[in-house]
N, C-alpha and C positions, 0 to 999 in steps of 0.2 A: 504494499501499500504504499509506504515512505518513497519506492522509489518511482509509484504512478504521479505520485504530489511534484515531486521533484521534475517529469517530463511534464505536466501540467502545467507548470510555472514556467516553462521555457518555449511555450505558443501564447503568442499574444494574448489572440480571441479568447481561449480557455482559461487565461491569466485575468483578465477581464471580467468574465462569469464568476471567479473564485472570490476576487473583490467584492463584487455584487453583493454575493451572498451573503459575505462575511459583515457588511455593510447592513443589511437588513436586519441579519440575527444580531447588530447590535442593535439596533432599533428595537427588535423586540426584545432584548433584554433590559432596556433601558424602562420601556413598558412596562414589566414588570416590578417598577420601585416606585411608578406611578402613585403615591398615596390617594384616594379616595377622600372628600373632605365629608363630615358627618358619621364618620367608622371611626371605631375603636377597633384597632388590628388585634392587640391585646387577647380581644373575647371569641377571636377567629381562632384561635393559634391553641388556646383553653381548649376550643371544641372538639378540635381537628386531630386533638393528641388522645391515640387510643381508637380511634375509626378506621377499620381498613379501607373501605372504599376511600372515604376521606383522602387518608396519606396516599394512598396512590395516587388520586388525582392530584393533591399538592406536588408529589413527586415530578411529575409529569408539567404540570406549569410551573416545574422550577421553584417553588418556596412561593410564587406569588397568591396562593390561594392562602395558606396561612396568614399572608400578609394581609391580604382584602386590597391589594392593588389595581389598576387597570385592567390589567388580562388575569384576574382570578378565573374568568369561563377559561382561560386557553383556549386550545384548541382541541378541547373537549365537544361542543357542539357540532361541528362539522364533524369531529369523527362520528360521534351520535348518526348524525344524518346519510352518512357517508354510508353506514353499516345498515341503517333503515332501509336506505336507497336500494343497496346490495338483494336485502331480502324480496323486497318488493319489485322487483326486477324478475325474480325468479316465481314468484307470487302469479305476480299481475298479467298477465298476454300481452297488454297493451307496454306497456311498459317493458315489456324482451322483447317487442319487436321494433321499439323506441330504440334500445342499445344495440343492437343490429343492423342497425343504418347508416354507420359509418361515421363520420368528425361530425357530422350534421346530429345524428343523434347523441355522440356525445354529449354533444353542445346544451340540447336538450336538459337531457339528468342532471346536468354541469347545474342550468339554472334553476331547476326544480332542488337538486342539493343546497343550494344557494338559499332559497326560502325559508326550507323546511331547518336551515341553520340556524336564522333570525329564526325563527318562531319556538325552537329548543333553547336558543339563547335565553329569550324572555323570560321561558318557563323555567331554566334553572335559576334566573336570576333572581327570580321570585320563589321559590325553592330555598337559596340561599339564605335570604331576607328572612323566610318563615322560621328556618333551621336555624339559625344562629338567633334570633330572639331580639327583643328592643333592648335587650344588654349592650350592643355591639354598636346600637344606633346613637348618634346625638343630632336629636333632630332644633339645638336651638341656633345650628348656624343656618336654619332654614326658617328663624321665625316661629320655631317651637312648635309648625307643622310637618307634623309625621308624614302627611299622605304624600305631601312633596318632597320629602326626601324619600322618601319608598317611590316615587316616578324617576326622581331623582336620580336612584341608583340603578333602577331597572333601564335606562335608559343609556350610563355610563357604562356600566357591567355588558349588557350587548351591544353595543355599540363596543367594547372591547372584543368582545369575540370575533365581531366581523371585521375589525380591523387586521386579529391577527389571521384569519383566513385568510383574509388581502394578501398581505405582507407573506404567506407562504406559496399564494399562487403569484407571487409578482417572484418569487427563487425559482419554481416549475418556469415561468415563461424567459425568464431573462438571465437567472445564475446557471447554476448545475442541473437542476431538477430534485425534484421530489421532497420540493418546500415544505408540507404538512411534516414529512416524515424529519426533515430538520432539525422543526420546530419543538418536535418531543424531545428527539434524539439531545439536543442542548438543555431544554428541562431538566431531562434525568442528570446528567453530566453538570451542572450548575446547582443541583442538589448534592449532588456527590463532592463536590467540592467543595460546599460549604462546611458539609458534614467532617470531610477530612482535615478541613483547616482549622476547625474547631476542635476537634480528636487533638491535633497536632499541639494548638494555644494550650490545652488544660495539662499539657506535660511542663509546663514555665510558668503553670500557678501559684503563685503562695511564697515562701519564701527558699523550697526546694524543689530541686528539680527531678520529676518521676517519670522514672525509663517506661513503665506499664502500656500509656498511652501509644510511645512510639512502636513499641512490639506488637501491641494490639493493632498498626497500622501496617508494620509490616506481616504478617500473618495473614490482615487482609489483604494483600497487595497480590500476594502469592498466591494464595486462592482464589481470587479473580480470574487472574491470569491463567489457571489451570482450567477452571471451570470453561473461561472464553476460549479458551482454546479447541477445549473438549467441543463445545458447541457448537464454534467454526466448522470443524469436523463430521460433525452429521449435519453444519445445513448445508454443506456443499455436496457431500453425498448426494447419489442419484443413480436411477435402476437408466439402462438406456436401451430401449428394444430395437433393435435393427427392423431397419425396410428395405425392401427392395424394391424398385423401381423398375419394369418391363422395359427393352425400348419401344418407341414407336414413330412411326413414320406418318409425315403429317407435311404432303405438297413433296418439296423437295429436301426437308430437313428431317433429320432425327431426333427424337428427344427421350428422354428419361434412359434407363441404365446404366444409374446411378444408384448408389446406398446410402442411406442415412439413416440416424437413432431417434428416436421418440423419448425424450430425458423426461421423467419422473421422480422431483424431487421426495424426500421421503418427508421432511415438514415445510410440504409445499401450502398448508394453510398458514404456515406461519405463525404467527402470533395470537390469530383471534381467536382460536380454540379457548385460550385460556383468559384470554379478556372479555369472554360470554361467558366462560365460567364461575369467573372470578365475581364478574358485577351480577349475575345469581345473587349467587349467596349471600354479596357484600349487601345487596339490595335492602334484605330484611332486619340486617344489621345497621344500614344505615337510618332507615325509618324508624327503628325502636330506640337504636340508642340519642336520637337527637328529641322524640316526643313522649318516650316511655324510657327515659335510663331510668327509672327507680321503680322500674315496678319487676316482679317477679318473675317475668315472664322472659323478658329483658336477661335476666340472668341465667336461668334454666337456656334461650339460645347461646350465650356467651358459652357456655359449657359445653353444649354439646353440637352447636356449627359453627362457631367462630374461630376460625386460623389466628384473628392478629392480639391473643390475648396470651400471649406469650406461650402455651402448650397447641400442640396440633392435637384436636380428639382424633377416635379411630372415624367415625360416624361424620365428619368432616371431611375426613380424608377421603373414604368411601366415593360421598358424593359429590364431591368436585372431582374423582378419577374418574364418576362414571358420567359428569357432566361434559368432563375433557372430551372421551371418547368420541361422546353424542354430535358433539359443534367438529371433533375432527372428521368423522366421517360424511356428517353434514358438507361440511366447507370442501370437501375432496368432490363430490356431488358437482358442485356449484363448478368450480373449476375447471374438472375433467371429467368429460364425457364419452365413453368408450363408445353409446352410438356415431356419434357426432364424429369422431374421428377415426373409427372404423368406414363409414362413410365417405369421409373426406380421403382415405387412401383407397379404396374399391374408386372413386371416380379418377384419381391421376396416373391412375394403371398401377398400384403400388402394391406389395402384399408382406406380410412377415413372413420371411421361411419357416414351414416345415405346419404353416398352419393358413386355412383355406380364407380367400375372401369373403366378408359379408358377416353374418351373424357369428359363425367361430370366432373371427378377429375380434368381432365385439366383448363373446364371453370372455377372450383370451386377455383383454385387456380390463376386464372388467373383475378379472380375478387377481391378476398384478395389483392391480389399483387397492383393490381391499385388503391383498396380504403388505402394503407398501404403507396404507394408510395404520393398519394398525401396530406395525412398529413405530409410524410416526405419532398416534395416541399413547404409546409406551413411554415413549422418548418426551412427551410434553408431560406427562407426567410422572416422570423423575424428575425433570427440572422446575415441576412444579414447589418439589420438597425438600429436592437433595440441597439445594444453597443456602435453603436455609438452616439447615442441620448444621449444614458447612462452618455457614458462617459463625454460626451461636458457639466454634470453637475460640471464635476471638473475643467472648466475652463483654463486647461492648454493643448495646442496644441500639445505640444510635448510628453505629456501623454495622448492623444488620439490616437495619430501614436503608440503607443508603443505595442497592443493588436488589427491589423487588424481585420476585422471580419475573412478572410482565417485563420488568423495566429494561434485565438483566437480556431477555429475548430482541428487547424492542432497539438496543444499543446496539447489539452484535448485527442484526437484519438491517437497521441503517448503516451500519458503518460501511457492510459489503456491498449494501446498493450503492453507497456514494463512489467507491472503489469501481464499481461495476459503471457508473454514468461516467467516470473519467475515463476509464477506460476506451468504452466505446465511443465518446468526441476525440480522443488522443486517434484512434482508428480512423475515423470519418476524416481528421484533420490530415491524415497522413496519404490516404487513401488521393484524395482532393489532389496533395501534391504531386502526388506519384501521375494521378492524369492529368497535369501542369509538364 
């Protein structure tokens, strides 16, 4: 990756895109520190602590949710809107036809996603105000009119979410690409950096030097490198199915006669099954923790179903694994359709060696897809718990929350995708130079 960055800075056009990306990311980080008038940020921090879902969202926003700043919602509404649109495109025939209409259809779906993002941003803004209660609001800045403060905060938070989406799209259009993913990546890395710096500074508090925080950081970094290496190895692994295309004579030219492969990745669905599984399990924890925190039902739920209270209950592990398996197979069906792939191969005069074209090919691809998805689901289930157990060796709860399970996969996936983007742009540039 470092070699790719070195080569990218040698090309003027790509270097310009990298600087544009860095500038937009800087603007985003500045927005994460802009305070909102009429809000007590300390109340936000106290409510977020101990809530699994809110801690995850706070990590993705780079700590801005805990500080109640302009970008407190972050890119969350856009992510939720994109996920909802993906599901609707599968379930609603009209949207499915629209998604297959090429570039024009993608533009219309993107526009619908933006409107849905605005709606979700307004709903989440209202939810934040209701959840955190009046203790965090200071209406004296608005002539003691609480309704005016509510309108102001809803408008500001919704505008912050839309501005975040706009910054991500500008990175995609004028920068390196994948702007939304880079914003999430930056938020997680920023949270990790703040925690590591505070842990390092704790070694120098008081009159004597304490080596324990330094040792915890060293152990954490070593374990993180090992886990990252293992995740990268699995993330890049794939099953390649050979496809042979027969020679065809059309007019005076001969086509085909070549061999290619169909790559099927083990972790093809990425982090989405984990996000859905954690969101479903964390939603009752979020609602009950905010509105019924003193009830007996919430205490029982934390004991049996919550994985964010220091202990992982067997029932929580079982349900989370079942949800990960279910969403892994669901996303595998969305991303890889054996019938469509088989039909495309047959129409282009291709075949898989040893397999007849048509239904036998579709059945063969479905069989392989199910097996690979099974291994991918097992891999995601292990990733859901093993990093937390390993990082607990450090004995520091703050370091343990630096990289959540979802955060680890997001960081690795975005870093690999960023490297691929640079490599593809370098390849295009070299290809253009070769033609000249």
